C-alpha positions in Angstrom: 25.8 17.8 -22.5 24.1 19.5 -19.8 20.3 19.1 -18.7 17.9 21.2 -18.9 15.9 22.1 -15.9 11.7 21.0 -16.2 12.2 18.1 -18.4 12.0 15.2 -16.0 9.2 13.0 -16.9 9.8 9.5 -17.6 11.9 7.4 -14.9 12.9 3.5 -15.4 13.8 1.7 -11.9 17.0 -1.2 -12.5 16.6 -3.2 -9.4 20.0 -5.3 -9.1 20.4 -8.4 -7.7 19.9 -11.9 -8.2 18.4 -12.8 -5.3 15.9 -10.5 -6.2 14.8 -13.3 -8.6 13.9 -16.4 -6.1 11.0 -16.5 -3.9 12.8 -15.3 -0.6 13.7 -11.9 -1.4 11.4 -8.8 -2.3 11.8 -5.4 -4.2 10.5 -3.1 -2.0 12.8 -0.1 -2.8 10.7 0.5 -6.2 7.7 0.8 -4.4 9.2 3.6 -2.5 11.1 5.3 -5.5 7.5 5.1 -7.8 6.0 7.0 -4.9 8.7 9.6 -4.2 9.5 10.2 -7.9 5.2 10.6 -8.5 5.1 13.2 -5.9 7.1 15.0 -7.9 5.5 14.4 -11.4 7.8 11.7 -12.8 6.1 8.8 -14.2 8.0 5.5 -13.7 7.7 3.9 -17.3 8.7 -0.2 -16.2 10.6 -1.4 -13.5 13.3 -4.4 -14.0 15.0 -7.3 -12.7 18.3 -7.9 -12.9 20.5 -10.9 -11.8 24.2 -10.2 -10.8 25.3 -10.2 -14.7 27.6 -7.2 -15.6 26.6 -7.4 -19.3 22.9 -8.2 -18.9 22.8 -5.2 -16.5 25.2 -2.5 -19.2 22.8 -3.6 -21.7 19.7 -2.9 -19.2 20.9 0.6 -18.7 21.5 1.4 -22.1 18.0 0.2 -23.2 16.8 2.2 -20.6 18.4 5.4 -21.3 17.1 5.6 -24.5 13.8 5.1 -23.0 13.5 7.7 -19.9 15.5 10.6 -18.9 16.2 9.6 -15.3 17.0 5.7 -14.5 17.5 4.6 -11.2 19.8 2.0 -10.3 19.6 0.0 -6.8 21.6 -2.5 -5.3 25.1 -4.1 -6.5 27.4 -1.4 -4.7 28.3 -4.1 -2.2 32.6 -4.7 -1.3 32.2 -8.5 -3.5 33.0 -9.5 -7.2 28.7 -10.0 -7.5 28.5 -6.8 -6.6 28.6 -5.4 -10.4 26.8 -2.2 -10.8 29.1 0.1 -10.7 31.3 -1.8 -13.6 27.7 -2.5 -16.1 27.7 1.5 -16.0 30.8 2.0 -16.5 30.9 -0.8 -19.7 27.4 1.4 -21.0 28.8 4.2 -21.0 32.8 3.9 -22.0 33.9 5.4 -19.0 36.9 4.4 -16.9 36.7 3.7 -12.6 38.5 5.2 -10.5 39.2 5.0 -6.6 38.1 8.3 -5.1 40.1 9.0 -2.2 38.0 10.7 -0.1 35.5 7.6 0.2 38.1 5.7 0.7 39.0 7.5 4.0 35.4 7.6 5.0 34.6 3.9 4.6 37.8 3.5 6.5 37.1 5.8 9.2 33.6 3.7 9.6 35.7 0.4 10.1 38.1 2.3 13.0 35.0 3.4 14.9 33.7 0.2 15.7 37.8 -0.8 16.3 37.9 -2.8 13.1 40.7 -2.6 10.2 38.9 -2.4 6.8 39.6 -5.1 4.7 41.1 -4.4 1.4 38.0 -5.2 -0.7 35.9 -2.7 0.5 38.0 -0.5 -1.6 35.8 -1.5 -4.2 33.3 0.7 -2.7 35.2 3.8 -3.5 35.5 3.0 -7.2 33.6 6.4 -8.8 32.8 6.4 -12.7 34.7 9.3 -14.4 31.9 12.5 -14.0 29.6 10.8 -11.4 28.9 12.9 -8.1 29.0 11.5 -5.2 26.2 11.1 -3.2 27.1 10.9 1.0 25.4 7.6 2.7 25.3 8.6 6.4 23.7 5.2 7.2 26.3 2.5 5.5 29.5 2.3 3.2 28.6 3.0 -0.2 27.7 6.4 -1.4 25.3 6.7 -4.0 26.2 8.3 -7.2 24.3 10.9 -9.5 25.3 10.7 -13.5 24.4 12.7 -16.6 24.6 11.3 -19.4 23.5 13.2 -22.5 19.6 13.9 -21.8 19.6 11.1 -19.0 20.2 11.2 -15.0 21.3 8.2 -14.0 21.4 7.1 -10.0 23.0 4.4 -8.6 21.6 4.0 -5.2 22.6 1.3 -2.1 20.4 -1.7 -2.5 19.7 -2.1 1.7 16.6 -0.1 2.2 17.9 1.6 5.9 20.1 3.5 3.4 18.5 4.0 0.4 15.2 5.7 2.0 17.1 8.3 3.9 19.3 9.3 1.5 16.6 10.1 -1.1 15.1 11.8 1.6 17.6 14.1 2.6 20.0 14.4 -0.6 17.6 13.4 -3.9 14.6 14.9 -2.9 15.9 18.7 -3.8 17.9 17.7 -6.5 15.0 15.6 -8.3 12.1 18.7 -7.6 15.1 21.1 -9.0 14.6 19.2 -12.6 11.2 19.2 -12.4 10.5 23.1 -12.2 8.3 22.7 -9.7 5.6 20.7 -11.6 4.1 17.9 -8.7 1.9 14.9 -9.2 -1.4 15.2 -7.0 -3.1 12.3 -6.0 -6.6 11.4 -4.6 -7.9 8.0 -3.1 -11.1 7.2 -3.4 -12.3 4.1 -1.5 -15.3 2.2 -2.5 -16.7 -0.9 -0.6 -20.0 -3.3 -1.7 -19.3 -2.5 -5.5 -17.6 -4.4 -8.3 -14.7 -3.3 -10.1 -17.6 -3.2 -13.6 -20.4 -1.9 -11.1 -17.8 1.4 -10.2 -16.5 1.8 -14.0 -20.4 2.1 -15.0 -21.0 4.9 -12.2 -17.7 6.4 -12.9 -17.0 6.6 -15.9 -19.3 9.1 -17.5 -18.1 11.5 -14.5 -14.2 10.9 -15.2 -15.2 11.0 -19.0 -15.0 14.6 -18.9 -11.9 15.5 -17.3 -10.3 14.8 -20.4 -10.1 18.9 -21.7 -7.0 21.0 -21.2 -7.0 22.9 -17.7 -8.8 19.6 -16.0 -7.5 17.1 -16.7 -7.2 14.4 -14.2 -6.1 10.8 -14.7 -7.6 8.3 -13.2 -7.3 4.3 -12.2 -9.7 1.7 -10.4 -7.3 -0.8 -8.3 -9.2 -3.7 -7.0 -8.2 -5.8 -3.8 -10.3 -8.0 -2.1 -13.2 -6.5 -0.6 -13.2 -2.8 -1.6 -11.8 -1.1 -4.5 -9.8 1.3 -5.1 -10.3 4.6 -7.3 -7.2 6.6 -8.3 -7.2 10.3 -8.9 -4.1 11.8 -10.2 -3.4 15.6 -11.9 0.2 17.6 -12.6 0.5 20.9 -11.6 3.1 23.8 -10.3 -0.2 24.9 -8.3 -0.9 22.9 -5.3 -4.3 25.5 -4.7 -5.4 24.8 -7.4 -4.7 21.1 -8.3 -6.5 21.1 -4.5 -9.5 22.6 -6.0 -9.1 20.6 -8.8 -9.6 17.1 -6.8 -11.8 18.5 -4.5 -14.1 19.2 -7.7 -13.8 15.9 -9.0 -14.1 14.1 -5.7 -17.1 15.5 -5.3 -18.2 14.6 -8.6 -18.0 11.1 -8.1 -19.3 10.8 -4.5 -22.7 12.1 -6.0 -22.7 9.0 -7.8 -20.8 5.7 -6.2 -23.5 7.0 -2.9 -23.7 5.0 -0.3 -20.6 2.4 -1.3 -17.9 5.7 -0.8 -15.9 4.7 2.7 -13.1 6.9 2.5 -12.0 10.0 -0.1 -8.8 10.1 1.4 -7.6 6.5 0.9 -8.5 5.4 4.1 -9.2 1.8 5.4 -12.9 0.6 6.4 -11.7 -0.1 10.0 -9.8 3.8 10.4 -13.2 5.2 8.9 -15.1 3.1 11.3 -12.7 4.0 14.2 -13.8 7.8 13.2 -17.1 7.5 13.4 -17.4 6.0 16.9 -15.4 8.5 18.3 -17.1 11.5 16.8 -20.3 10.2 17.9 -19.0 8.8 21.6 -20.0 5.5 21.0 -18.6 1.5 21.8 -18.6 -1.5 20.0 -18.6 -5.2 21.3 -18.6 -7.7 18.8 -19.1 -11.4 19.0 -17.8 -13.6 15.9 -17.5 -17.3 14.8 -16.3 -18.4 11.1 -13.8 -14.6 11.4 -12.0 -16.2 14.5 -12.0 -13.1 15.7 -10.6 -10.9 12.7 -12.5 -8.0 12.9 -12.2 -7.4 16.0 -8.3 -7.4 15.5 -8.4 -4.9 12.6 -10.3 -2.3 14.7 -7.6 -2.8 17.3 -4.9 -2.1 15.1 -5.8 1.3 15.1 -3.9 3.5 17.7 -6.5 4.6 20.0 -9.2 2.4 20.0 -9.7 1.2 23.1 -12.0 3.9 23.1 -14.2 2.8 21.6 -13.8 -1.6 21.5 -15.4 -2.7 24.6 -14.9 -6.8 23.9 -14.9 -8.9 21.4 -15.4 -12.9 21.9 -14.4 -15.6 19.8 -17.4 -18.3 19.9 -16.4 -20.6 17.3 -18.3 -23.6 19.0 -22.0 -23.7 19.2 -21.3 -24.4 23.1 -19.1 -21.0 23.1 -22.4 -19.4 21.3 -24.4 -21.1 24.1 -22.3 -19.8 26.4 -22.4 -16.4 25.6 -26.2 -16.3 25.5 -27.2 -17.5 22.5 -30.4 -19.8 22.9 -29.7 -23.5 22.4 -33.3 -23.8 20.7 -32.0 -20.9 17.9 -29.1 -23.3 17.0 -31.5 -26.9 16.8 -33.8 -25.3 14.7 -31.9 -23.2 12.2 -28.2 -23.8 12.3 -25.0 -22.1 13.6 -24.9 -20.3 10.0 -28.4 -18.6 10.2 -30.7 -14.8 10.7 -31.3 -16.1 14.4 -27.9 -17.6 15.6 -26.1 -14.1 14.1 -29.1 -11.4 15.6 -28.8 -13.3 18.8 -25.0 -13.3 18.9 -25.4 -9.5 18.2 -27.4 -8.8 20.9 -25.6 -10.4 23.3 -22.3 -8.8 22.6 -24.3 -5.8 23.1 -25.8 -6.4 26.2 -22.9 -8.3 27.7 -20.0 -5.5 26.8 -22.4 -2.8 27.9 -21.7 -1.1 24.5 -24.1 0.9 22.4 -23.3 -1.5 19.3 -23.1 -5.4 18.7 -22.4 -6.8 16.0 -22.1 -10.8 15.6 -20.9 -12.6 12.1 -21.2 -16.5 11.8 -20.8 -18.8 8.6 -18.7 -21.7 6.7 -14.8 -20.4 5.6 -14.2 -23.9 4.3 -13.0 -26.1 2.7 -15.6 -28.0 4.3 -18.5 -28.1 6.0 -21.0 -27.0 3.5 -24.4 -27.8 2.4 -26.6 -27.5 -1.0 -28.2 -25.2 0.9 -25.4 -23.1 3.1 -22.4 -23.7 0.5 -19.1 -23.5 1.7 -18.9 -19.3 1.5 -22.3 -18.8 3.8 -22.0 -16.0 6.1 -24.6 -14.4 8.3 -24.2 -11.4 10.2 -25.9 -9.3 12.8 -25.8 -5.9 14.2 -27.9 -4.9 17.2 -28.0 -1.5 19.3 -29.0 -1.1 22.9 -32.4 -1.6 22.2 -32.1 -5.0 20.9 -31.9 -6.3 16.7 -31.1 -3.6 13.8 -30.6 -5.6 10.9 -29.1 -8.7 9.8 -27.4 -9.2 6.3 -26.4 -12.5 4.5 -24.1 -13.1 2.2 -21.7 -15.8 -0.1 -17.7 -15.2 -0.6 -15.6 -17.0 -3.6 -12.5 -18.2 -2.6 -10.5 -20.0 -0.3 -10.6 -20.3 3.7 -8.5 -16.8 4.0 -10.9 -14.7 1.8 -14.0 -16.0 2.9 -13.0 -14.8 6.1 -11.3 -11.6 5.2 -14.4 -10.5 2.8 -16.8 -11.4 6.4 -14.9 -9.4 8.5 -15.0 -6.3 5.4 -18.6 -6.7 5.3 -19.1 -7.2 8.9 -17.4 -3.5 9.5 -18.7 -1.7 6.6 -22.3 -2.9 7.7 -21.3 -0.8 11.0 -20.2 1.5 9.3 -23.3 2.3 7.0 -25.5 2.3 10.6 -23.0 5.0 11.8 -22.7 7.3 8.6 -24.6 10.2 8.4 -27.4 10.3 5.4 
């Protein structure tokens, strides 16, 4: 039965390979495919990893086609006995497999171009289920396959990402777009720092609850990660301009209630936003970090072009290093290395020694040891200074293990700078 264009709405992704059921191998193809399908308004209902078992995979295929109108199967198209995808598809749909002469010739020519004879077992990669369309593979031996079974499309794609991704971009995008009648999913990602998930929900829910109406439907999802939140907005439309206007209006409404916790309305990281603000103001930063071990500096310098606004960074882990930078030893003796005066002094010294517009100082206890009743593990002090001296200080207590404390401290330091640079 022929498919009706415009009906493609839901997908299931089946990742094939027993190695994906171990701790050594990750299924990254599903992430790529989900992003690509979402862009055309196709929602992924679920993803499943199936081992190299023909019966298990055939069962999974039949279940998937009963639940979605697009089933994407990745992997299991190699030449060895444990590459079971073609056989499983044939078993699930009751189809015969035949060797395609053109595919076999292509594989043979590929080996010849490398000065090799094709092993006979590679002929398995030329086996095609009855009625399948062949999708050329410009980067590998195994072709992809496009099959239509009843109301569902079944795609067989090679497992290696270097083969799968070009095949999807070069061949399948246009095919899938033709099955959705031009309707696409448009997204906007708002990045929020310094607020909890429940706090953001309390602020945003009264706003987005008004979007559940025909003509203005926008779906929202809050994703929490270490040190920040992402508020995802999405809407389906066949008119890009209309979708943009709709998301712009929704973003403006949320910006009002999220206030200075809103870092970006286009999903940018904190370090990208800070870099852009420094660049736009023609200003430069220097950092002196203790417990973060240079992580804040590293994040800033991960951004291309950061040499224009990052002047210098010091890792002053020991008290001796702090004193060598210029922190008065009496401050450490009186208040301790993890204290407001020391954080402020680190910021001032970094700013002055580098000749920067701003200096950031970070000092804390990352753990697991070193804490006390007064200053438990996770206690971090921050200082921000300008050319005329200290601007402000901040303290925080972060939960979690050492790496989590370090990252959250770097996040808070960069956000402290962002808030100083951000126009009111």
